[in-house]
N, CA, C and O atoms as a Tripos MOL2 file, in Angstrom:
@<TRIPOS>MOLECULE
protein
  316   315    79     0     0
PROTEIN
NO_CHARGES

@<TRIPOS>ATOM
      1 N         143.0850   98.6870   54.4210 N.3       1 UNK1
      2 CA        142.2750   99.4720   55.4800 C.3       1 UNK1
      3 C         141.1380  100.2380   54.9630 C.2       1 UNK1
      4 O         140.0700  100.3940   55.5550 O.2       1 UNK1
      5 N         141.4410  100.6890   53.8440 N.am      2 UNK2
      6 CA        140.2670  101.5720   53.2330 C.3       2 UNK2
      7 C         138.9570  100.6860   53.0800 C.2       2 UNK2
      8 O         137.8470  100.9920   53.5130 O.2       2 UNK2
      9 N         139.2880   99.5410   52.3880 N.am      3 UNK3
     10 CA        138.0900   98.6750   52.1190 C.3       3 UNK3
     11 C         137.2870   98.2230   53.3790 C.2       3 UNK3
     12 O         136.0640   98.0800   53.3830 O.2       3 UNK3
     13 N         137.9960   98.0420   54.3010 N.am      4 UNK4
     14 CA        137.3610   97.7400   55.6370 C.3       4 UNK4
     15 C         136.4310   98.8780   56.3260 C.2       4 UNK4
     16 O         135.3680   98.5530   56.8540 O.2       4 UNK4
     17 N         136.8380  100.1160   56.3030 N.am      5 UNK5
     18 CA        136.1300  101.1990   56.4660 C.3       5 UNK5
     19 C         134.8820  101.2410   55.7030 C.2       5 UNK5
     20 O         133.7690  101.3670   56.2130 O.2       5 UNK5
     21 N         135.1670  101.1100   54.2600 N.am      6 UNK6
     22 CA        133.8890  101.1970   53.5310 C.3       6 UNK6
     23 C         133.0810  100.3390   53.7130 C.2       6 UNK6
     24 O         131.9050  100.6960   53.7900 O.2       6 UNK6
     25 N         133.4200   98.8710   53.8520 N.am      7 UNK7
     26 CA        132.5340   97.8550   54.3300 C.3       7 UNK7
     27 C         131.6970   98.3430   55.6030 C.2       7 UNK7
     28 O         130.4670   98.3040   55.6060 O.2       7 UNK7
     29 N         132.4390   98.7960   56.6630 N.am      8 UNK8
     30 CA        131.9880   99.0950   57.9930 C.3       8 UNK8
     31 C         130.6510  100.2150   57.9050 C.2       8 UNK8
     32 O         129.5990  100.1220   58.5380 O.2       8 UNK8
     33 N         130.9690  101.1010   57.0940 N.am      9 UNK9
     34 CA        130.0260  101.9800   56.7380 C.3       9 UNK9
     35 C         128.8660  101.5930   56.0200 C.2       9 UNK9
     36 O         127.7400  101.9470   56.3700 O.2       9 UNK9
     37 N         129.0540  100.9990   55.1940 N.am     10 UNK10
     38 CA        127.9770  100.3510   54.3500 C.3      10 UNK10
     39 C         127.1220   99.4180   55.2560 C.2      10 UNK10
     40 O         125.8930   99.4820   55.2180 O.2      10 UNK10
     41 N         127.7510   98.5880   56.0350 N.am     11 UNK11
     42 CA        126.9350   97.7700   57.0360 C.3      11 UNK11
     43 C         126.2500   98.4300   58.0140 C.2      11 UNK11
     44 O         125.2420   97.9440   58.5260 O.2      11 UNK11
     45 N         126.7980   99.7190   58.3890 N.am     12 UNK12
     46 CA        126.1250  100.3810   59.5080 C.3      12 UNK12
     47 C         124.9220  101.0030   58.8330 C.2      12 UNK12
     48 O         123.8250  101.0930   59.3840 O.2      12 UNK12
     49 N         125.1840  101.4180   57.6400 N.am     13 UNK13
     50 CA        123.7800  101.9540   56.8610 C.3      13 UNK13
     51 C         122.6710  100.8640   56.6440 C.2      13 UNK13
     52 O         121.5110  101.2750   56.6790 O.2      13 UNK13
     53 N         122.8360   99.8130   56.4720 N.am     14 UNK14
     54 CA        121.9640   98.6660   56.0870 C.3      14 UNK14
     55 C         121.3340   98.2240   57.4210 C.2      14 UNK14
     56 O         120.3690   97.4810   57.2400 O.2      14 UNK14
     57 N         121.5990   98.4620   58.6200 N.am     15 UNK15
     58 CA        121.1660   97.8300   59.8370 C.3      15 UNK15
     59 C         119.7680   98.4200   60.0500 C.2      15 UNK15
     60 O         118.9490   97.6580   60.5620 O.2      15 UNK15
     61 N         119.4420   99.4310   59.7960 N.am     16 UNK16
     62 CA        117.9920  100.0250   59.9880 C.3      16 UNK16
     63 C         117.1410   99.2720   58.9430 C.2      16 UNK16
     64 O         116.0880   98.7370   59.2860 O.2      16 UNK16
     65 N         117.5200   99.2340   57.8630 N.am     17 UNK17
     66 CA        116.6050   98.5430   56.6540 C.3      17 UNK17
     67 C         116.4940   97.1590   57.1340 C.2      17 UNK17
     68 O         115.3790   96.6860   56.9180 O.2      17 UNK17
     69 N         117.3520   96.3370   57.7430 N.am     18 UNK18
     70 CA        117.0530   95.0750   57.9930 C.3      18 UNK18
     71 C         116.1960   95.1960   59.3530 C.2      18 UNK18
     72 O         115.4320   94.2540   59.5600 O.2      18 UNK18
     73 N         116.2190   96.0960   60.1810 N.am     19 UNK19
     74 CA        115.4470   96.1260   61.2660 C.3      19 UNK19
     75 C         113.9530   96.2640   61.0230 C.2      19 UNK19
     76 O         113.1480   95.7070   61.7690 O.2      19 UNK19
     77 N         113.5610   97.0320   59.9420 N.am     20 UNK20
     78 CA        111.9480   97.1700   59.7330 C.3      20 UNK20
     79 C         111.6160   96.0270   59.2030 C.2      20 UNK20
     80 O         110.3970   95.8900   59.1020 O.2      20 UNK20
     81 N         112.4470   94.8760   58.7060 N.am     21 UNK21
     82 CA        111.7360   93.6840   58.1530 C.3      21 UNK21
     83 C         111.2240   92.8280   59.5670 C.2      21 UNK21
     84 O         110.1070   92.3170   59.6510 O.2      21 UNK21
     85 N         112.0660   92.7850   60.4490 N.am     22 UNK22
     86 CA        111.8470   91.8530   61.8030 C.3      22 UNK22
     87 C         111.2420   92.7480   62.8760 C.2      22 UNK22
     88 O         111.9400   93.6390   63.3610 O.2      22 UNK22
     89 N         110.1870   92.5960   63.2130 N.am     23 UNK23
     90 CA        109.5310   93.1500   64.4220 C.3      23 UNK23
     91 C         110.4790   93.1900   65.6710 C.2      23 UNK23
     92 O         110.6950   94.2440   66.2690 O.2      23 UNK23
     93 N         111.0440   91.9710   66.0400 N.am     24 UNK24
     94 CA        111.9200   92.2390   67.2020 C.3      24 UNK24
     95 C         113.2470   92.9900   66.9250 C.2      24 UNK24
     96 O         113.7810   93.5520   67.8820 O.2      24 UNK24
     97 N         113.8000   93.0470   65.7580 N.am     25 UNK25
     98 CA        114.8370   94.0190   65.4890 C.3      25 UNK25
     99 C         114.3250   95.3800   65.3470 C.2      25 UNK25
    100 O         115.0700   96.2760   65.7450 O.2      25 UNK25
    101 N         113.1480   95.7150   64.8350 N.am     26 UNK26
    102 CA        112.8410   96.8530   64.8760 C.3      26 UNK26
    103 C         112.5420   97.4090   66.2820 C.2      26 UNK26
    104 O         112.8710   98.5740   66.5030 O.2      26 UNK26
    105 N         111.9270   96.6590   67.2950 N.am     27 UNK27
    106 CA        111.7710   97.1430   68.5160 C.3      27 UNK27
    107 C         113.2100   97.6400   69.1640 C.2      27 UNK27
    108 O         113.4350   98.6630   69.8090 O.2      27 UNK27
    109 N         114.0450   96.6500   68.8040 N.am     28 UNK28
    110 CA        115.4780   96.8470   69.5730 C.3      28 UNK28
    111 C         115.8240   98.1210   69.0520 C.2      28 UNK28
    112 O         116.0710   99.0150   69.8610 O.2      28 UNK28
    113 N         115.8930   98.3920   67.6230 N.am     29 UNK29
    114 CA        116.3930   99.7190   66.9110 C.3      29 UNK29
    115 C         115.7350  100.8170   67.5740 C.2      29 UNK29
    116 O         116.4100  101.7750   67.9530 O.2      29 UNK29
    117 N         114.4000  100.7780   67.7680 N.am     30 UNK30
    118 CA        113.7500  101.6910   68.2330 C.3      30 UNK30
    119 C         114.1460  102.2440   69.7690 C.2      30 UNK30
    120 O         114.1230  103.3920   70.2140 O.2      30 UNK30
    121 N         114.5160  100.9830   70.3970 N.am     31 UNK31
    122 CA        114.9570  101.1470   71.9580 C.3      31 UNK31
    123 C         116.3720  101.7120   71.7720 C.2      31 UNK31
    124 O         116.7110  102.4990   72.6560 O.2      31 UNK31
    125 N         117.1610  101.5000   70.9170 N.am     32 UNK32
    126 CA        118.5290  102.0260   70.7990 C.3      32 UNK32
    127 C         118.4290  103.5550   70.5230 C.2      32 UNK32
    128 O         119.0910  104.3520   71.1880 O.2      32 UNK32
    129 N         117.6110  103.9350   69.5570 N.am     33 UNK33
    130 CA        117.3120  105.1410   69.1160 C.3      33 UNK33
    131 C         116.9390  106.0460   70.4340 C.2      33 UNK33
    132 O         117.5230  107.0940   70.7110 O.2      33 UNK33
    133 N         115.8510  105.4610   71.2140 N.am     34 UNK34
    134 CA        115.4330  106.1780   72.3980 C.3      34 UNK34
    135 C         116.4730  106.3470   73.4510 C.2      34 UNK34
    136 O         116.4150  107.2490   74.2860 O.2      34 UNK34
    137 N         117.4290  105.4590   73.3950 N.am     35 UNK35
    138 CA        118.4910  105.5880   74.4590 C.3      35 UNK35
    139 C         119.5350  106.6220   74.0860 C.2      35 UNK35
    140 O         120.1480  107.2860   74.9210 O.2      35 UNK35
    141 N         119.7070  106.7190   72.6730 N.am     36 UNK36
    142 CA        120.7130  107.7570   71.9630 C.3      36 UNK36
    143 C         119.9360  109.1890   72.2600 C.2      36 UNK36
    144 O         120.6050  110.1500   72.6410 O.2      36 UNK36
    145 N         118.7570  109.2850   72.1080 N.am     37 UNK37
    146 CA        118.2040  110.6160   72.3890 C.3      37 UNK37
    147 C         118.1500  111.0350   73.7520 C.2      37 UNK37
    148 O         118.3030  112.2130   74.0740 O.2      37 UNK37
    149 N         117.9290  110.0750   74.5980 N.am     38 UNK38
    150 CA        117.9490  110.3910   76.0660 C.3      38 UNK38
    151 C         119.4240  110.7650   76.6890 C.2      38 UNK38
    152 O         119.6140  111.5380   77.6280 O.2      38 UNK38
    153 N         120.4480  110.0230   75.9380 N.am     39 UNK39
    154 CA        121.7340  110.3540   76.4200 C.3      39 UNK39
    155 C         122.0010  111.5750   75.7820 C.2      39 UNK39
    156 O         122.6790  112.3710   76.4320 O.2      39 UNK39
    157 N         121.6330  111.9080   74.6740 N.am     40 UNK40
    158 CA        121.8760  113.4140   74.1890 C.3      40 UNK40
    159 C         121.3630  114.5790   74.8600 C.2      40 UNK40
    160 O         121.9780  115.6360   75.0030 O.2      40 UNK40
    161 N         120.0120  114.2820   75.3270 N.am     41 UNK41
    162 CA        119.2890  115.2130   76.2010 C.3      41 UNK41
    163 C         120.0910  115.4540   77.4470 C.2      41 UNK41
    164 O         120.3590  116.5770   77.8730 O.2      41 UNK41
    165 N         120.4760  114.2520   78.0360 N.am     42 UNK42
    166 CA        121.2400  114.3410   79.4320 C.3      42 UNK42
    167 C         122.4860  115.0900   79.1860 C.2      42 UNK42
    168 O         122.8050  116.0230   79.9230 O.2      42 UNK42
    169 N         123.3180  114.6620   78.0210 N.am     43 UNK43
    170 CA        124.4950  115.6790   77.7610 C.3      43 UNK43
    171 C         124.3160  117.0180   77.6140 C.2      43 UNK43
    172 O         125.1220  117.8270   78.0740 O.2      43 UNK43
    173 N         123.1120  117.4030   76.8800 N.am     44 UNK44
    174 CA        122.8880  118.7340   76.5950 C.3      44 UNK44
    175 C         122.5770  119.3910   78.0030 C.2      44 UNK44
    176 O         123.1140  120.4540   78.3120 O.2      44 UNK44
    177 N         121.7370  118.7650   78.8120 N.am     45 UNK45
    178 CA        121.3440  119.4940   80.1750 C.3      45 UNK45
    179 C         122.7210  119.6600   81.0760 C.2      45 UNK45
    180 O         122.8300  120.6500   81.7990 O.2      45 UNK45
    181 N         123.8010  118.6370   81.0130 N.am     46 UNK46
    182 CA        124.8950  118.6720   81.7030 C.3      46 UNK46
    183 C         125.7460  119.9300   81.2040 C.2      46 UNK46
    184 O         126.2860  120.6950   82.0030 O.2      46 UNK46
    185 N         125.8160  120.0740   79.8700 N.am     47 UNK47
    186 CA        126.6630  121.3230   79.4340 C.3      47 UNK47
    187 C         126.0140  122.4880   79.6640 C.2      47 UNK47
    188 O         126.6850  123.5170   79.7440 O.2      47 UNK47
    189 N         124.7720  122.5270   79.7930 N.am     48 UNK48
    190 CA        124.0020  123.8450   80.1800 C.3      48 UNK48
    191 C         124.3750  124.2020   81.7250 C.2      48 UNK48
    192 O         124.7900  125.2870   82.1340 O.2      48 UNK48
    193 N         124.1500  123.1320   82.4140 N.am     49 UNK49
    194 CA        124.4630  123.4070   83.7900 C.3      49 UNK49
    195 C         125.9290  123.8240   84.1730 C.2      49 UNK49
    196 O         126.1660  124.6460   85.0580 O.2      49 UNK49
    197 N         126.9210  123.1660   83.4070 N.am     50 UNK50
    198 CA        128.1900  123.4670   83.5930 C.3      50 UNK50
    199 C         128.6300  124.7240   83.0290 C.2      50 UNK50
    200 O         129.5890  125.3410   83.4920 O.2      50 UNK50
    201 N         127.8550  125.1690   81.9030 N.am     51 UNK51
    202 CA        128.0440  126.4580   81.4670 C.3      51 UNK51
    203 C         127.4740  127.6580   82.5150 C.2      51 UNK51
    204 O         127.9870  128.7740   82.5920 O.2      51 UNK51
    205 N         126.4520  127.2600   83.2100 N.am     52 UNK52
    206 CA        125.8970  128.1930   84.0300 C.3      52 UNK52
    207 C         126.7530  128.5830   85.1340 C.2      52 UNK52
    208 O         126.7360  129.7210   85.6050 O.2      52 UNK52
    209 N         127.5040  127.6430   85.5520 N.am     53 UNK53
    210 CA        128.6380  127.9080   86.6520 C.3      53 UNK53
    211 C         129.8760  128.5900   85.9820 C.2      53 UNK53
    212 O         130.4770  128.3370   84.9380 O.2      53 UNK53
    213 N         130.0370  129.5010   86.9040 N.am     54 UNK54
    214 CA        131.4160  130.3540   86.4530 C.3      54 UNK54
    215 C         132.4270  130.3210   87.3310 C.2      54 UNK54
    216 O         132.2010  130.6060   88.5070 O.2      54 UNK54
    217 N         133.6460  129.9860   86.9230 N.am     55 UNK55
    218 CA        134.7770  129.8450   87.8050 C.3      55 UNK55
    219 C         135.6530  131.0940   87.6990 C.2      55 UNK55
    220 O         136.7530  131.1540   88.2490 O.2      55 UNK55
    221 N         135.1600  132.0400   87.0120 N.am     56 UNK56
    222 CA        135.9300  133.3690   86.7270 C.3      56 UNK56
    223 C         136.0070  134.1850   88.1560 C.2      56 UNK56
    224 O         137.0970  134.5640   88.5860 O.2      56 UNK56
    225 N         135.0610  134.3740   88.7000 N.am     57 UNK57
    226 CA        135.0450  135.2570   89.9000 C.3      57 UNK57
    227 C         134.7760  134.2570   91.2610 C.2      57 UNK57
    228 O         133.6400  133.8960   91.5670 O.2      57 UNK57
    229 N         136.0220  133.8580   92.0460 N.am     58 UNK58
    230 CA        135.7270  133.0460   93.2470 C.3      58 UNK58
    231 C         135.0870  133.7020   94.0740 C.2      58 UNK58
    232 O         134.9180  134.9200   94.0250 O.2      58 UNK58
    233 N         134.5970  132.8220   95.0580 N.am     59 UNK59
    234 CA        133.8620  133.4270   96.2320 C.3      59 UNK59
    235 C         134.5220  134.0380   97.3420 C.2      59 UNK59
    236 O         135.5050  133.4290   97.7650 O.2      59 UNK59
    237 N         134.1820  135.1800   97.9500 N.am     60 UNK60
    238 CA        135.0160  135.8350   98.7310 C.3      60 UNK60
    239 C         134.8170  135.2210   99.9150 C.2      60 UNK60
    240 O         133.6810  134.9790  100.3260 O.2      60 UNK60
    241 N         135.9810  134.8890  100.6210 N.am     61 UNK61
    242 CA        135.8180  134.0730  101.9060 C.3      61 UNK61
    243 C         135.3570  135.0380  103.1350 C.2      61 UNK61
    244 O         135.7480  136.1930  103.3010 O.2      61 UNK61
    245 N         134.5710  134.4250  103.8460 N.am     62 UNK62
    246 CA        133.9450  135.4040  105.1150 C.3      62 UNK62
    247 C         134.9010  135.1750  106.1790 C.2      62 UNK62
    248 O         135.5800  134.1500  106.2460 O.2      62 UNK62
    249 N         134.9520  136.0610  106.9520 N.am     63 UNK63
    250 CA        135.9480  135.9190  108.2080 C.3      63 UNK63
    251 C         134.9020  136.5300  109.4270 C.2      63 UNK63
    252 O         134.6790  137.6950  109.7550 O.2      63 UNK63
    253 N         134.3980  135.3220  109.9200 N.am     64 UNK64
    254 CA        133.4750  135.3800  111.1440 C.3      64 UNK64
    255 C         133.8450  136.4810  112.3620 C.2      64 UNK64
    256 O         133.0680  137.1600  113.0330 O.2      64 UNK64
    257 N         135.2700  136.4130  112.4010 N.am     65 UNK65
    258 CA        135.9150  137.0290  113.4930 C.3      65 UNK65
    259 C         136.6530  138.3520  113.2740 C.2      65 UNK65
    260 O         137.4450  138.8860  114.0500 O.2      65 UNK65
    261 N         136.1740  138.8620  111.8530 N.am     66 UNK66
    262 CA        136.8700  140.0910  111.4450 C.3      66 UNK66
    263 C         136.3800  141.2180  112.5040 C.2      66 UNK66
    264 O         137.2120  142.0270  112.9150 O.2      66 UNK66
    265 N         135.2390  141.2680  112.8820 N.am     67 UNK67
    266 CA        134.6160  142.4970  113.6650 C.3      67 UNK67
    267 C         135.4220  142.3290  114.9700 C.2      67 UNK67
    268 O         135.6240  143.3690  115.5980 O.2      67 UNK67
    269 N         135.8770  141.2630  115.4380 N.am     68 UNK68
    270 CA        136.4060  141.2500  116.8080 C.3      68 UNK68
    271 C         137.8860  141.5810  116.9130 C.2      68 UNK68
    272 O         138.4540  142.1470  117.8470 O.2      68 UNK68
    273 N         138.3620  141.1550  115.8680 N.am     69 UNK69
    274 CA        139.8960  141.5000  115.7170 C.3      69 UNK69
    275 C         140.2470  142.9170  115.5660 C.2      69 UNK69
    276 O         139.4800  143.6590  114.9520 O.2      69 UNK69
    277 N         141.3050  143.3430  116.0560 N.am     70 UNK70
    278 CA        141.6700  144.8120  115.9410 C.3      70 UNK70
    279 C         142.8420  145.0060  115.1170 C.2      70 UNK70
    280 O         143.9430  144.6590  115.5450 O.2      70 UNK70
    281 N         142.6980  145.5720  113.8830 N.am     71 UNK71
    282 CA        143.7550  145.8060  112.8420 C.3      71 UNK71
    283 C         143.8450  144.5510  112.0810 C.2      71 UNK71
    284 O         142.8910  143.8000  111.8780 O.2      71 UNK71
    285 N         145.1170  144.3610  111.6500 N.am     72 UNK72
    286 CA        145.3280  142.9250  110.8100 C.3      72 UNK72
    287 C         145.6730  141.8300  111.5290 C.2      72 UNK72
    288 O         145.0750  141.5690  112.5730 O.2      72 UNK72
    289 N         146.5250  141.1750  111.1320 N.am     73 UNK73
    290 CA        146.9180  139.9830  111.7670 C.3      73 UNK73
    291 C         147.7340  140.1970  113.0920 C.2      73 UNK73
    292 O         148.5580  141.0870  113.3060 O.2      73 UNK73
    293 N         147.3510  139.2470  113.8920 N.am     74 UNK74
    294 CA        147.8880  139.2550  115.1890 C.3      74 UNK74
    295 C         149.4430  139.0200  115.2950 C.2      74 UNK74
    296 O         149.8950  138.1320  114.5720 O.2      74 UNK74
    297 N         150.3500  139.7350  116.1410 N.am     75 UNK75
    298 CA        151.7270  139.7590  116.1820 C.3      75 UNK75
    299 C         151.9770  138.3020  116.8720 C.2      75 UNK75
    300 O         153.0440  137.7460  116.6120 O.2      75 UNK75
    301 N         151.1770  137.7450  117.6180 N.am     76 UNK76
    302 CA        151.4140  136.4350  118.2070 C.3      76 UNK76
    303 C         152.0970  136.7670  119.5600 C.2      76 UNK76
    304 O         152.9060  135.9140  119.9250 O.2      76 UNK76
    305 N         151.9540  137.6980  120.2690 N.am     77 UNK77
    306 CA        152.5080  138.1470  121.5320 C.3      77 UNK77
    307 C         151.6030  137.5050  122.6520 C.2      77 UNK77
    308 O         152.0990  137.4970  123.7780 O.2      77 UNK77
    309 N         150.4690  137.0210  122.5150 N.am     78 UNK78
    310 CA        149.5950  136.4680  123.2400 C.3      78 UNK78
    311 C         148.6400  137.4900  124.0200 C.2      78 UNK78
    312 O         148.1590  137.1510  125.1010 O.2      78 UNK78
    313 N         148.3470  138.8580  123.4100 N.am     79 UNK79
    314 CA        147.6430  139.6830  123.9790 C.3      79 UNK79
    315 C         146.0730  139.3440  123.5710 C.2      79 UNK79
    316 O         145.1560  140.0340  124.0170 O.2      79 UNK79
@<TRIPOS>BOND
     1     1     2 1
     2     2     3 1
     3     3     4 2
     4     3     5 am
     5     5     6 1
     6     6     7 1
     7     7     8 2
     8     7     9 am
     9     9    10 1
    10    10    11 1
    11    11    12 2
    12    11    13 am
    13    13    14 1
    14    14    15 1
    15    15    16 2
    16    15    17 am
    17    17    18 1
    18    18    19 1
    19    19    20 2
    20    19    21 am
    21    21    22 1
    22    22    23 1
    23    23    24 2
    24    23    25 am
    25    25    26 1
    26    26    27 1
    27    27    28 2
    28    27    29 am
    29    29    30 1
    30    30    31 1
    31    31    32 2
    32    31    33 am
    33    33    34 1
    34    34    35 1
    35    35    36 2
    36    35    37 am
    37    37    38 1
    38    38    39 1
    39    39    40 2
    40    39    41 am
    41    41    42 1
    42    42    43 1
    43    43    44 2
    44    43    45 am
    45    45    46 1
    46    46    47 1
    47    47    48 2
    48    47    49 am
    49    49    50 1
    50    50    51 1
    51    51    52 2
    52    51    53 am
    53    53    54 1
    54    54    55 1
    55    55    56 2
    56    55    57 am
    57    57    58 1
    58    58    59 1
    59    59    60 2
    60    59    61 am
    61    61    62 1
    62    62    63 1
    63    63    64 2
    64    63    65 am
    65    65    66 1
    66    66    67 1
    67    67    68 2
    68    67    69 am
    69    69    70 1
    70    70    71 1
    71    71    72 2
    72    71    73 am
    73    73    74 1
    74    74    75 1
    75    75    76 2
    76    75    77 am
    77    77    78 1
    78    78    79 1
    79    79    80 2
    80    79    81 am
    81    81    82 1
    82    82    83 1
    83    83    84 2
    84    83    85 am
    85    85    86 1
    86    86    87 1
    87    87    88 2
    88    87    89 am
    89    89    90 1
    90    90    91 1
    91    91    92 2
    92    91    93 am
    93    93    94 1
    94    94    95 1
    95    95    96 2
    96    95    97 am
    97    97    98 1
    98    98    99 1
    99    99   100 2
   100    99   101 am
   101   101   102 1
   102   102   103 1
   103   103   104 2
   104   103   105 am
   105   105   106 1
   106   106   107 1
   107   107   108 2
   108   107   109 am
   109   109   110 1
   110   110   111 1
   111   111   112 2
   112   111   113 am
   113   113   114 1
   114   114   115 1
   115   115   116 2
   116   115   117 am
   117   117   118 1
   118   118   119 1
   119   119   120 2
   120   119   121 am
   121   121   122 1
   122   122   123 1
   123   123   124 2
   124   123   125 am
   125   125   126 1
   126   126   127 1
   127   127   128 2
   128   127   129 am
   129   129   130 1
   130   130   131 1
   131   131   132 2
   132   131   133 am
   133   133   134 1
   134   134   135 1
   135   135   136 2
   136   135   137 am
   137   137   138 1
   138   138   139 1
   139   139   140 2
   140   139   141 am
   141   141   142 1
   142   142   143 1
   143   143   144 2
   144   143   145 am
   145   145   146 1
   146   146   147 1
   147   147   148 2
   148   147   149 am
   149   149   150 1
   150   150   151 1
   151   151   152 2
   152   151   153 am
   153   153   154 1
   154   154   155 1
   155   155   156 2
   156   155   157 am
   157   157   158 1
   158   158   159 1
   159   159   160 2
   160   159   161 am
   161   161   162 1
   162   162   163 1
   163   163   164 2
   164   163   165 am
   165   165   166 1
   166   166   167 1
   167   167   168 2
   168   167   169 am
   169   169   170 1
   170   170   171 1
   171   171   172 2
   172   171   173 am
   173   173   174 1
   174   174   175 1
   175   175   176 2
   176   175   177 am
   177   177   178 1
   178   178   179 1
   179   179   180 2
   180   179   181 am
   181   181   182 1
   182   182   183 1
   183   183   184 2
   184   183   185 am
   185   185   186 1
   186   186   187 1
   187   187   188 2
   188   187   189 am
   189   189   190 1
   190   190   191 1
   191   191   192 2
   192   191   193 am
   193   193   194 1
   194   194   195 1
   195   195   196 2
   196   195   197 am
   197   197   198 1
   198   198   199 1
   199   199   200 2
   200   199   201 am
   201   201   202 1
   202   202   203 1
   203   203   204 2
   204   203   205 am
   205   205   206 1
   206   206   207 1
   207   207   208 2
   208   207   209 am
   209   209   210 1
   210   210   211 1
   211   211   212 2
   212   211   213 am
   213   213   214 1
   214   214   215 1
   215   215   216 2
   216   215   217 am
   217   217   218 1
   218   218   219 1
   219   219   220 2
   220   219   221 am
   221   221   222 1
   222   222   223 1
   223   223   224 2
   224   223   225 am
   225   225   226 1
   226   226   227 1
   227   227   228 2
   228   227   229 am
   229   229   230 1
   230   230   231 1
   231   231   232 2
   232   231   233 am
   233   233   234 1
   234   234   235 1
   235   235   236 2
   236   235   237 am
   237   237   238 1
   238   238   239 1
   239   239   240 2
   240   239   241 am
   241   241   242 1
   242   242   243 1
   243   243   244 2
   244   243   245 am
   245   245   246 1
   246   246   247 1
   247   247   248 2
   248   247   249 am
   249   249   250 1
   250   250   251 1
   251   251   252 2
   252   251   253 am
   253   253   254 1
   254   254   255 1
   255   255   256 2
   256   255   257 am
   257   257   258 1
   258   258   259 1
   259   259   260 2
   260   259   261 am
   261   261   262 1
   262   262   263 1
   263   263   264 2
   264   263   265 am
   265   265   266 1
   266   266   267 1
   267   267   268 2
   268   267   269 am
   269   269   270 1
   270   270   271 1
   271   271   272 2
   272   271   273 am
   273   273   274 1
   274   274   275 1
   275   275   276 2
   276   275   277 am
   277   277   278 1
   278   278   279 1
   279   279   280 2
   280   279   281 am
   281   281   282 1
   282   282   283 1
   283   283   284 2
   284   283   285 am
   285   285   286 1
   286   286   287 1
   287   287   288 2
   288   287   289 am
   289   289   290 1
   290   290   291 1
   291   291   292 2
   292   291   293 am
   293   293   294 1
   294   294   295 1
   295   295   296 2
   296   295   297 am
   297   297   298 1
   298   298   299 1
   299   299   300 2
   300   299   301 am
   301   301   302 1
   302   302   303 1
   303   303   304 2
   304   303   305 am
   305   305   306 1
   306   306   307 1
   307   307   308 2
   308   307   309 am
   309   309   310 1
   310   310   311 1
   311   311   312 2
   312   311   313 am
   313   313   314 1
   314   314   315 1
   315   315   316 2
@<TRIPOS>SUBSTRUCTURE
     1 UNK1         2 RESIDUE 1 A UNK
     2 UNK2         6 RESIDUE 1 A UNK
     3 UNK3        10 RESIDUE 1 A UNK
     4 UNK4        14 RESIDUE 1 A UNK
     5 UNK5        18 RESIDUE 1 A UNK
     6 UNK6        22 RESIDUE 1 A UNK
     7 UNK7        26 RESIDUE 1 A UNK
     8 UNK8        30 RESIDUE 1 A UNK
     9 UNK9        34 RESIDUE 1 A UNK
    10 UNK10       38 RESIDUE 1 A UNK
    11 UNK11       42 RESIDUE 1 A UNK
    12 UNK12       46 RESIDUE 1 A UNK
    13 UNK13       50 RESIDUE 1 A UNK
    14 UNK14       54 RESIDUE 1 A UNK
    15 UNK15       58 RESIDUE 1 A UNK
    16 UNK16       62 RESIDUE 1 A UNK
    17 UNK17       66 RESIDUE 1 A UNK
    18 UNK18       70 RESIDUE 1 A UNK
    19 UNK19       74 RESIDUE 1 A UNK
    20 UNK20       78 RESIDUE 1 A UNK
    21 UNK21       82 RESIDUE 1 A UNK
    22 UNK22       86 RESIDUE 1 A UNK
    23 UNK23       90 RESIDUE 1 A UNK
    24 UNK24       94 RESIDUE 1 A UNK
    25 UNK25       98 RESIDUE 1 A UNK
    26 UNK26      102 RESIDUE 1 A UNK
    27 UNK27      106 RESIDUE 1 A UNK
    28 UNK28      110 RESIDUE 1 A UNK
    29 UNK29      114 RESIDUE 1 A UNK
    30 UNK30      118 RESIDUE 1 A UNK
    31 UNK31      122 RESIDUE 1 A UNK
    32 UNK32      126 RESIDUE 1 A UNK
    33 UNK33      130 RESIDUE 1 A UNK
    34 UNK34      134 RESIDUE 1 A UNK
    35 UNK35      138 RESIDUE 1 A UNK
    36 UNK36      142 RESIDUE 1 A UNK
    37 UNK37      146 RESIDUE 1 A UNK
    38 UNK38      150 RESIDUE 1 A UNK
    39 UNK39      154 RESIDUE 1 A UNK
    40 UNK40      158 RESIDUE 1 A UNK
    41 UNK41      162 RESIDUE 1 A UNK
    42 UNK42      166 RESIDUE 1 A UNK
    43 UNK43      170 RESIDUE 1 A UNK
    44 UNK44      174 RESIDUE 1 A UNK
    45 UNK45      178 RESIDUE 1 A UNK
    46 UNK46      182 RESIDUE 1 A UNK
    47 UNK47      186 RESIDUE 1 A UNK
    48 UNK48      190 RESIDUE 1 A UNK
    49 UNK49      194 RESIDUE 1 A UNK
    50 UNK50      198 RESIDUE 1 A UNK
    51 UNK51      202 RESIDUE 1 A UNK
    52 UNK52      206 RESIDUE 1 A UNK
    53 UNK53      210 RESIDUE 1 A UNK
    54 UNK54      214 RESIDUE 1 A UNK
    55 UNK55      218 RESIDUE 1 A UNK
    56 UNK56      222 RESIDUE 1 A UNK
    57 UNK57      226 RESIDUE 1 A UNK
    58 UNK58      230 RESIDUE 1 A UNK
    59 UNK59      234 RESIDUE 1 A UNK
    60 UNK60      238 RESIDUE 1 A UNK
    61 UNK61      242 RESIDUE 1 A UNK
    62 UNK62      246 RESIDUE 1 A UNK
    63 UNK63      250 RESIDUE 1 A UNK
    64 UNK64      254 RESIDUE 1 A UNK
    65 UNK65      258 RESIDUE 1 A UNK
    66 UNK66      262 RESIDUE 1 A UNK
    67 UNK67      266 RESIDUE 1 A UNK
    68 UNK68      270 RESIDUE 1 A UNK
    69 UNK69      274 RESIDUE 1 A UNK
    70 UNK70      278 RESIDUE 1 A UNK
    71 UNK71      282 RESIDUE 1 A UNK
    72 UNK72      286 RESIDUE 1 A UNK
    73 UNK73      290 RESIDUE 1 A UNK
    74 UNK74      294 RESIDUE 1 A UNK
    75 UNK75      298 RESIDUE 1 A UNK
    76 UNK76      302 RESIDUE 1 A UNK
    77 UNK77      306 RESIDUE 1 A UNK
    78 UNK78      310 RESIDUE 1 A UNK
    79 UNK79      314 RESIDUE 1 A UNK
């Protein structure tokens, strides 16, 4: 298992070197790098947006009929 992991790491490090030789591969490599940067920026913006929302203090529910009612809850006597 260890030799396989080492071979995979070495192969992944040599991909950019081969991409520089062939213009088509170089363009593909640049496109992949651009996609990675864009996805990182999107992820960063999402995390900032989520961080800005706070769930600690729930929104107080409004009671539009609160001023009409007398006292607390009605007893259900039909009055």
